[in-house]
py3Dmol code that shows the C-alpha trace and the ligand (Angstrom):
import py3Dmol

protein = """\
ATOM      1  CA  UNK A   1     113.778  90.980 102.618  1.00  0.00           C
ATOM      2  CA  UNK A   2     116.951  88.913 103.254  1.00  0.00           C
ATOM      3  CA  UNK A   3     116.215  85.204 102.321  1.00  0.00           C
ATOM      4  CA  UNK A   4     117.737  83.003 105.161  1.00  0.00           C
ATOM      5  CA  UNK A   5     116.043  79.925 104.058  1.00  0.00           C
ATOM      6  CA  UNK A   6     113.494  78.887 101.297  1.00  0.00           C
ATOM      7  CA  UNK A   7     112.258  75.168 101.473  1.00  0.00           C
ATOM      8  CA  UNK A   8     109.684  73.144  99.757  1.00  0.00           C
ATOM      9  CA  UNK A   9     107.017  72.044 102.151  1.00  0.00           C
ATOM     10  CA  UNK A  10     104.330  70.165 100.498  1.00  0.00           C
ATOM     11  CA  UNK A  11     102.321  69.697  97.430  1.00  0.00           C
ATOM     12  CA  UNK A  12      98.615  69.367  98.058  1.00  0.00           C
ATOM     13  CA  UNK A  13      96.291  67.691  95.695  1.00  0.00           C
ATOM     14  CA  UNK A  14      93.183  68.447  97.814  1.00  0.00           C
ATOM     15  CA  UNK A  15      92.444  70.809 100.971  1.00  0.00           C
ATOM     16  CA  UNK A  16      93.009  67.707 103.309  1.00  0.00           C
ATOM     17  CA  UNK A  17      96.803  67.995 102.412  1.00  0.00           C
ATOM     18  CA  UNK A  18      97.135  71.656 103.338  1.00  0.00           C
ATOM     19  CA  UNK A  19      99.441  72.193 106.081  1.00  0.00           C
ATOM     20  CA  UNK A  20      97.964  73.760 109.318  1.00  0.00           C
ATOM     21  CA  UNK A  21      97.366  77.419 108.746  1.00  0.00           C
ATOM     22  CA  UNK A  22      99.892  78.407 111.377  1.00  0.00           C
ATOM     23  CA  UNK A  23     102.082  80.739 109.514  1.00  0.00           C
ATOM     24  CA  UNK A  24     101.092  83.994 107.257  1.00  0.00           C
ATOM     25  CA  UNK A  25     100.803  82.891 103.595  1.00  0.00           C
ATOM     26  CA  UNK A  26     101.249  84.835 100.291  1.00  0.00           C
ATOM     27  CA  UNK A  27      99.665  83.140  97.250  1.00  0.00           C
ATOM     28  CA  UNK A  28     100.781  83.541  93.740  1.00  0.00           C
ATOM     29  CA  UNK A  29      98.617  82.971  90.758  1.00  0.00           C
ATOM     30  CA  UNK A  30      98.369  83.549  87.033  1.00  0.00           C
ATOM     31  CA  UNK A  31      97.604  81.965  83.750  1.00  0.00           C
ATOM     32  CA  UNK A  32     100.000  78.988  82.721  1.00  0.00           C
ATOM     33  CA  UNK A  33     103.271  80.223  81.260  1.00  0.00           C
ATOM     34  CA  UNK A  34     103.104  83.718  82.651  1.00  0.00           C
ATOM     35  CA  UNK A  35     106.357  83.013  84.502  1.00  0.00           C
ATOM     36  CA  UNK A  36     104.932  82.294  87.901  1.00  0.00           C
ATOM     37  CA  UNK A  37     107.538  79.588  88.919  1.00  0.00           C
ATOM     38  CA  UNK A  38     110.343  81.779  87.468  1.00  0.00           C
ATOM     39  CA  UNK A  39     109.109  84.777  89.448  1.00  0.00           C
ATOM     40  CA  UNK A  40     108.833  82.994  92.764  1.00  0.00           C
ATOM     41  CA  UNK A  41     112.264  81.503  92.178  1.00  0.00           C
ATOM     42  CA  UNK A  42     113.711  84.970  91.445  1.00  0.00           C
ATOM     43  CA  UNK A  43     112.208  86.318  94.661  1.00  0.00           C
ATOM     44  CA  UNK A  44     113.783  83.801  96.475  1.00  0.00           C
ATOM     45  CA  UNK A  45     117.245  83.901  94.848  1.00  0.00           C
ATOM     46  CA  UNK A  46     116.686  80.282  93.876  1.00  0.00           C
ATOM     47  CA  UNK A  47     116.974  78.759  90.374  1.00  0.00           C
ATOM     48  CA  UNK A  48     115.000  75.688  90.574  1.00  0.00           C
ATOM     49  CA  UNK A  49     113.157  75.642  93.997  1.00  0.00           C
ATOM     50  CA  UNK A  50     109.748  75.941  92.202  1.00  0.00           C
ATOM     51  CA  UNK A  51     109.622  73.536  89.388  1.00  0.00           C
ATOM     52  CA  UNK A  52     108.273  74.966  86.130  1.00  0.00           C
ATOM     53  CA  UNK A  53     104.962  74.162  84.713  1.00  0.00           C
ATOM     54  CA  UNK A  54     106.731  71.927  82.315  1.00  0.00           C
ATOM     55  CA  UNK A  55     107.259  69.420  85.049  1.00  0.00           C
ATOM     56  CA  UNK A  56     104.661  66.712  84.852  1.00  0.00           C
ATOM     57  CA  UNK A  57     102.119  66.792  87.717  1.00  0.00           C
ATOM     58  CA  UNK A  58     102.989  70.113  89.087  1.00  0.00           C
ATOM     59  CA  UNK A  59     100.325  72.031  87.548  1.00  0.00           C
ATOM     60  CA  UNK A  60      97.296  70.519  89.382  1.00  0.00           C
ATOM     61  CA  UNK A  61      98.735  70.953  92.829  1.00  0.00           C
ATOM     62  CA  UNK A  62      98.973  73.779  95.410  1.00  0.00           C
ATOM     63  CA  UNK A  63     102.652  73.948  96.544  1.00  0.00           C
ATOM     64  CA  UNK A  64     103.701  75.354  99.732  1.00  0.00           C
ATOM     65  CA  UNK A  65     107.230  76.798 100.438  1.00  0.00           C
ATOM     66  CA  UNK A  66     108.430  77.914 103.966  1.00  0.00           C
ATOM     67  CA  UNK A  67     110.465  81.028 103.956  1.00  0.00           C
ATOM     68  CA  UNK A  68     112.695  82.098 106.568  1.00  0.00           C
ATOM     69  CA  UNK A  69     110.802  79.785 108.913  1.00  0.00           C
ATOM     70  CA  UNK A  70     108.465  82.580 109.256  1.00  0.00           C
ATOM     71  CA  UNK A  71     105.899  82.672 106.477  1.00  0.00           C
ATOM     72  CA  UNK A  72     104.941  80.565 103.439  1.00  0.00           C
ATOM     73  CA  UNK A  73     104.682  81.223  99.531  1.00  0.00           C
ATOM     74  CA  UNK A  74     101.825  79.339  98.146  1.00  0.00           C
ATOM     75  CA  UNK A  75     102.151  78.565  94.557  1.00  0.00           C
ATOM     76  CA  UNK A  76      98.566  78.003  93.195  1.00  0.00           C
ATOM     77  CA  UNK A  77      98.160  75.987  89.892  1.00  0.00           C
ATOM     78  CA  UNK A  78      98.238  78.010  86.812  1.00  0.00           C
ATOM     79  CA  UNK A  79      94.771  78.728  85.205  1.00  0.00           C
ATOM     80  CA  UNK A  80      93.787  79.105  81.564  1.00  0.00           C
ATOM     81  CA  UNK A  81      95.499  76.406  79.404  1.00  0.00           C
ATOM     82  CA  UNK A  82      93.686  76.736  76.114  1.00  0.00           C
ATOM     83  CA  UNK A  83      93.096  73.165  75.583  1.00  0.00           C
ATOM     84  CA  UNK A  84      92.375  71.715  79.096  1.00  0.00           C
ATOM     85  CA  UNK A  85      89.332  69.485  79.398  1.00  0.00           C
ATOM     86  CA  UNK A  86      86.349  70.672  81.653  1.00  0.00           C
ATOM     87  CA  UNK A  87      87.134  68.062  84.228  1.00  0.00           C
ATOM     88  CA  UNK A  88      90.526  69.562  84.901  1.00  0.00           C
ATOM     89  CA  UNK A  89      89.164  73.012  84.900  1.00  0.00           C
ATOM     90  CA  UNK A  90      86.646  72.105  87.556  1.00  0.00           C
ATOM     91  CA  UNK A  91      89.527  70.375  89.647  1.00  0.00           C
ATOM     92  CA  UNK A  92      91.443  73.521  89.402  1.00  0.00           C
ATOM     93  CA  UNK A  93      88.321  75.495  90.655  1.00  0.00           C
ATOM     94  CA  UNK A  94      87.604  72.975  93.481  1.00  0.00           C
ATOM     95  CA  UNK A  95      91.180  73.187  94.755  1.00  0.00           C
ATOM     96  CA  UNK A  96      91.431  77.059  94.467  1.00  0.00           C
ATOM     97  CA  UNK A  97      87.938  77.373  95.966  1.00  0.00           C
ATOM     98  CA  UNK A  98      89.074  75.331  98.993  1.00  0.00           C
ATOM     99  CA  UNK A  99      92.046  77.538  99.564  1.00  0.00           C
ATOM    100  CA  UNK A 100      91.360  81.299  98.748  1.00  0.00           C
ATOM    101  CA  UNK A 101      88.036  81.853 100.447  1.00  0.00           C
ATOM    102  CA  UNK A 102      88.640  80.035 103.524  1.00  0.00           C
ATOM    103  CA  UNK A 103      92.296  80.245 104.355  1.00  0.00           C
ATOM    104  CA  UNK A 104      92.625  82.413 107.497  1.00  0.00           C
ATOM    105  CA  UNK A 105      96.352  82.590 107.288  1.00  0.00           C
ATOM    106  CA  UNK A 106      96.288  83.984 103.665  1.00  0.00           C
ATOM    107  CA  UNK A 107      97.520  87.673 103.765  1.00  0.00           C
ATOM    108  CA  UNK A 108      97.535  88.698 100.114  1.00  0.00           C
ATOM    109  CA  UNK A 109      98.093  87.517  96.614  1.00  0.00           C
ATOM    110  CA  UNK A 110     100.507  88.306  93.773  1.00  0.00           C
ATOM    111  CA  UNK A 111      98.522  87.869  90.458  1.00  0.00           C
ATOM    112  CA  UNK A 112     100.889  87.521  87.485  1.00  0.00           C
ATOM    113  CA  UNK A 113      99.986  88.615  83.748  1.00  0.00           C
ATOM    114  CA  UNK A 114     102.171  88.731  80.743  1.00  0.00           C
ATOM    115  CA  UNK A 115     102.953  92.445  79.930  1.00  0.00           C
ATOM    116  CA  UNK A 116     102.965  91.582  76.354  1.00  0.00           C
ATOM    117  CA  UNK A 117      99.198  90.616  76.215  1.00  0.00           C
ATOM    118  CA  UNK A 118      96.239  92.640  77.380  1.00  0.00           C
ATOM    119  CA  UNK A 119      94.729  90.749  80.292  1.00  0.00           C
ATOM    120  CA  UNK A 120      92.228  88.099  79.022  1.00  0.00           C
ATOM    121  CA  UNK A 121      88.604  87.379  80.338  1.00  0.00           C
ATOM    122  CA  UNK A 122      90.125  84.614  82.643  1.00  0.00           C
ATOM    123  CA  UNK A 123      92.387  87.154  84.222  1.00  0.00           C
ATOM    124  CA  UNK A 124      89.558  89.600  84.705  1.00  0.00           C
ATOM    125  CA  UNK A 125      87.457  86.854  86.259  1.00  0.00           C
ATOM    126  CA  UNK A 126      90.249  85.953  88.499  1.00  0.00           C
ATOM    127  CA  UNK A 127      90.800  89.370  89.741  1.00  0.00           C
ATOM    128  CA  UNK A 128      87.048  89.879  90.368  1.00  0.00           C
ATOM    129  CA  UNK A 129      86.932  86.473  92.308  1.00  0.00           C
ATOM    130  CA  UNK A 130      89.982  87.628  94.561  1.00  0.00           C
ATOM    131  CA  UNK A 131      88.286  91.134  95.188  1.00  0.00           C
ATOM    132  CA  UNK A 132      85.087  89.174  95.931  1.00  0.00           C
ATOM    133  CA  UNK A 133      86.859  87.451  98.856  1.00  0.00           C
ATOM    134  CA  UNK A 134      88.451  90.692 100.109  1.00  0.00           C
ATOM    135  CA  UNK A 135      91.853  89.419  99.449  1.00  0.00           C
ATOM    136  CA  UNK A 136      94.367  92.342  98.724  1.00  0.00           C
ATOM    137  CA  UNK A 137      96.296  91.665  95.499  1.00  0.00           C
ATOM    138  CA  UNK A 138      99.230  92.919  93.835  1.00  0.00           C
ATOM    139  CA  UNK A 139      98.934  92.536  90.120  1.00  0.00           C
ATOM    140  CA  UNK A 140     102.395  92.385  88.386  1.00  0.00           C
ATOM    141  CA  UNK A 141     103.035  92.437  84.498  1.00  0.00           C
ATOM    142  CA  UNK A 142     105.774  89.920  83.984  1.00  0.00           C
ATOM    143  CA  UNK A 143     108.496  89.667  81.055  1.00  0.00           C
ATOM    144  CA  UNK A 144     108.933  93.413  81.079  1.00  0.00           C
ATOM    145  CA  UNK A 145     112.453  92.726  79.533  1.00  0.00           C
ATOM    146  CA  UNK A 146     110.630  91.533  76.402  1.00  0.00           C
ATOM    147  CA  UNK A 147     109.352  95.112  75.752  1.00  0.00           C
ATOM    148  CA  UNK A 148     111.133  98.207  74.778  1.00  0.00           C
ATOM    149  CA  UNK A 149     111.321 100.606  77.808  1.00  0.00           C
ATOM    150  CA  UNK A 150     109.018 103.062  75.916  1.00  0.00           C
ATOM    151  CA  UNK A 151     106.277 100.357  75.257  1.00  0.00           C
ATOM    152  CA  UNK A 152     105.884  99.656  79.168  1.00  0.00           C
ATOM    153  CA  UNK A 153     103.559 102.490  80.190  1.00  0.00           C
ATOM    154  CA  UNK A 154     101.040 101.838  77.561  1.00  0.00           C
ATOM    155  CA  UNK A 155     101.017  98.108  78.357  1.00  0.00           C
ATOM    156  CA  UNK A 156     100.563  98.849  81.933  1.00  0.00           C
ATOM    157  CA  UNK A 157      97.690 101.258  81.281  1.00  0.00           C
ATOM    158  CA  UNK A 158      96.011  98.572  79.139  1.00  0.00           C
ATOM    159  CA  UNK A 159      96.386  96.074  81.902  1.00  0.00           C
ATOM    160  CA  UNK A 160      95.126  98.618  84.427  1.00  0.00           C
ATOM    161  CA  UNK A 161      91.919  99.256  82.313  1.00  0.00           C
ATOM    162  CA  UNK A 162      91.250  95.692  81.576  1.00  0.00           C
ATOM    163  CA  UNK A 163      91.378  94.706  85.182  1.00  0.00           C
ATOM    164  CA  UNK A 164      89.811  97.797  86.657  1.00  0.00           C
ATOM    165  CA  UNK A 165      92.600  98.574  88.838  1.00  0.00           C
ATOM    166  CA  UNK A 166      92.830 102.023  90.757  1.00  0.00           C
ATOM    167  CA  UNK A 167      96.517 102.168  90.033  1.00  0.00           C
ATOM    168  CA  UNK A 168      98.818 100.856  87.131  1.00  0.00           C
ATOM    169  CA  UNK A 169     100.221  97.278  87.777  1.00  0.00           C
ATOM    170  CA  UNK A 170     103.768  96.767  88.359  1.00  0.00           C
ATOM    171  CA  UNK A 171     106.083  95.959  85.517  1.00  0.00           C
ATOM    172  CA  UNK A 172     108.392  93.060  86.473  1.00  0.00           C
ATOM    173  CA  UNK A 173     110.816  90.654  85.037  1.00  0.00           C
ATOM    174  CA  UNK A 174     111.831  87.372  86.511  1.00  0.00           C
ATOM    175  CA  UNK A 175     114.723  87.482  84.224  1.00  0.00           C
ATOM    176  CA  UNK A 176     116.135  90.999  84.895  1.00  0.00           C
ATOM    177  CA  UNK A 177     114.781  91.209  88.377  1.00  0.00           C
ATOM    178  CA  UNK A 178     113.008  94.384  87.492  1.00  0.00           C
ATOM    179  CA  UNK A 179     110.267  95.127  90.254  1.00  0.00           C
ATOM    180  CA  UNK A 180     111.572  92.671  92.621  1.00  0.00           C
ATOM    181  CA  UNK A 181     112.117  95.047  95.665  1.00  0.00           C
ATOM    182  CA  UNK A 182     108.800  96.539  95.120  1.00  0.00           C
ATOM    183  CA  UNK A 183     107.175  93.058  95.217  1.00  0.00           C
ATOM    184  CA  UNK A 184     108.938  92.507  98.413  1.00  0.00           C
ATOM    185  CA  UNK A 185     107.961  95.718  99.875  1.00  0.00           C
ATOM    186  CA  UNK A 186     104.381  94.959  99.507  1.00  0.00           C
ATOM    187  CA  UNK A 187     104.777  91.419 100.919  1.00  0.00           C
ATOM    188  CA  UNK A 188     106.579  92.872 103.830  1.00  0.00           C
ATOM    189  CA  UNK A 189     103.429  95.206 104.461  1.00  0.00           C
ATOM    190  CA  UNK A 190     101.227  92.309 104.275  1.00  0.00           C
ATOM    191  CA  UNK A 191     103.215  90.026 106.575  1.00  0.00           C
ATOM    192  CA  UNK A 192     102.801  92.958 109.071  1.00  0.00           C
ATOM    193  CA  UNK A 193      99.268  92.819 109.010  1.00  0.00           C
ATOM    194  CA  UNK A 194      97.063  90.546 111.041  1.00  0.00           C
ATOM    195  CA  UNK A 195      94.332  89.595 108.285  1.00  0.00           C
ATOM    196  CA  UNK A 196      93.906  89.568 104.775  1.00  0.00           C
ATOM    197  CA  UNK A 197      91.544  92.671 104.743  1.00  0.00           C
ATOM    198  CA  UNK A 198      93.084  95.858 103.440  1.00  0.00           C
ATOM    199  CA  UNK A 199      93.269  98.425 106.292  1.00  0.00           C
TER     200      UNK A 199
END
"""
ligand_1 = """\
28
GDP
P 104.688 79.251 84.690
O 103.957 78.460 83.910
O 103.769 80.380 85.030
O 105.190 78.841 86.009
O 105.880 79.903 83.814
P 107.493 79.508 83.838
O 108.178 80.192 85.123
O 107.635 78.056 83.706
O 107.846 80.371 82.725
C 107.333 80.148 81.367
C 108.332 80.669 80.258
O 108.548 81.936 80.276
C 109.767 79.929 80.381
O 110.215 79.703 79.064
C 110.533 81.097 81.130
O 111.908 81.167 80.875
C 109.893 82.285 80.490
N 109.997 83.472 81.463
C 109.350 83.496 82.600
N 109.574 84.731 83.176
C 110.136 85.531 82.152
C 110.665 87.017 82.201
O 110.620 87.696 83.014
N 111.340 87.267 81.008
C 111.366 86.408 79.951
N 111.984 87.117 78.749
N 111.063 85.168 80.046
C 110.374 84.716 81.022
"""
view = py3Dmol.view(width=600, height=400)
view.addModel(protein, "pdb")
view.setStyle({"model": 0}, {"cartoon": {"style": "trace"}})
view.addModel(ligand_1, "xyz")
view.setStyle({"model": 1}, {"stick": {}})
view.zoomTo()
view.show()
């Protein structure tokens, strides 16, 4: 995919602030610190379009980006901070539940896990939740540059088993750009479809 333009559109703290669902959308989600912001920036060839989660206030909002004036990337807030209070967790839940189940322009989700850690219970719940709403999801294991090449297949198998995937997830790296073309290929397929339901 040639990126002609990539612009920040809006940060939404509630569903009232979501832009009208007039363009196809691809959602990104993952536990905090898996490299979600870095991966989106890498896909778009930008260094700092998406602020990392270290930026105050950025973690509890849904951020919309307009790509090539044709489709949107939707950065959902990271889940699974070890120490977040229950109130914040339910705020996350409310926000994401107002987006994923109902958004008619949503075409697919890229779910990011850290290749060095077997997906945790929260990741399993998240995958099951996305499946429940019939959303096609590409699971990617980020930070593959941190493993030796020979260690990657075993890590992918562990993630596949933990998440109950039919195929091994994709090893990617926002640092080395490993897997970037494959992610774009999948996004291209989703954008060519009319709905979120797999054919
Ligand atoms: P987010 O919280 O999921 O948005 O994660 P960030 O994009 O802020 O990344 C969290 C940390 O992981 C930062 O220190 C990044 O530099 C680092 N990081 C992200 N992706 C990669 C990667 O593919 N390889 C390596 N080695 N580090 C990464």
